[in-house]
Structure formats: C-alpha cells, structure tokens
N, C-alpha and C positions, 0 to 999 in steps of 0.2 A: 700461623698465617704469615704470609710474606708481605712486605711493605708494598702497597699498590696505590694508596691514595697519596695526596699531597696536601700540606698546609703551606700556602704561599702568603708571605707577609711582606708588604712594600712599606718603606718608611724613609724618612730623611732625618739628618741630624738637626738639632734645634738651631735657630738663627744665632750665629756668633759662637756656636759651640766648637770645641776642638774636634775636628773630623777624625783625627787619628784615635783620640780617646773614645769617640763614639764607636768606631770600628773595633777597637780593642775590647770595649765592654760587650758589644754585641757578639763578637766571634769567640771571645774567651770566657764570658760569663753567662750571657742570656741564652744564646742558642744551645750551648751544652747543657744548661739547666733544663731546657725543654726535653732533651734526650734523657737526662738523669731522672726526671720526673715521670718518665714513661709516656710522654705525649708523642714522641717521634723516635725513630730508630737511627736516623742520621739527618744531617743538614748540609747545605751549601749556601754560601753568601755570594751575591753577584752585585755588580755596579752597572748602572745603565751606561750605554755607550755615548748617549748625547745625540745620536743621529735619529731624527724623527722618522717614524714609519711611513707617515704620509701627511700632507697638509690637512689641517682640520682635526687631526686625532690628538686629543689633549695628552700632555706629558703626565707620566705617573711619577711617584716618588723615585728618587735616585737609587735606592738600595733595595734588593730583594733577598729574603731569606726563604729558602725552599727546603721544607722538611719532608722527608719520607715518613709516612705514617702507615700503620697496620690497620687499614680501613678499606672495606669494600662496600659498606652500607651506611645509611644514616645512623643506624643503631651503634655501629662501630665508632663513629664520630662522637655520638653522645656519650659513649663509654670513655673516650679520650677526654671529653670535657669534664666528666665526673672524676677521672683520675687527677686532672689538674686541680679541681676543686678540693679533692681529698689530700693533695700534696702542697696546698698553698702555703703551709707552714715552712716549706723548703725554699720558697721564693727568696731570691737575693735582692729584690727590689729593682726598680726602674732607674735608669740613669737620666740625670738632668740633660745629658747630651742628646736624648731622643726627643724629637718633636712628635708628641702623641697625636696632635691634630693631623699629622701627615699619614698616619698608619691606616693602611687598607689591608684586609686579610680575609681569606676564605679557605675552607676545607674543600678539596676537590676529590671526587670519586671517579673510579674508572667507568668508562662508557661501554655498555654492552657486555 
C-alpha cells in the first residue's frame, strides 16, 4: 500500500519553554519515533506564518507535524492505532517543552 492518508498534529511549545529544544525534540526524537514505530512512512514539520487567513477565523497552534500514513480506510487507521499500542514500550517519552493542552490531531483519509 502506498502512503495516501495523513496524520496532522498541531501543537505549541509550553509557555516559557526553550523553543529550540522543543523543535529539536520534536524533529529529532518524537516524529522519527512515529516512523520507527510503524505509524507513518514519513513526516514534515511546519511553522505557521503568522498571517491570518481571514478575520474571525481562530488561530491554530503554531507548529504542524504532517505524517504520511499508509491508510485508505478507517480500518487502516485502527491498525495504525493498534501498532502504536503494541509498540508503546518503544516510546521515548514526551518533552516538558510540549504544551499538551495545545495539541490538536486527526487522521485524514483520501476522499473518493
């Protein structure tokens, strides 16, 4: 199967956290771990431009992690969740630089 779905995770660093350390941890530890554990085949990280889309549209967290996943169906996503559960012993832990309350995430599947 080719990577067709996406896991998109939005987040911010914790208040007062070293943003460079947050980015180092996310890009060098956490995101590669998701690939190593079989949840994704690749990832990209992006930072919001700070330019609002339009008045009245709320801002989202500043950082996005976009993971390509091998998923076309809900069953495929459930299998990824199971893989993450089965490999939780490989987790390297969360960083105190991540504001967990800012995290927004969803699995996205192809339309049509």
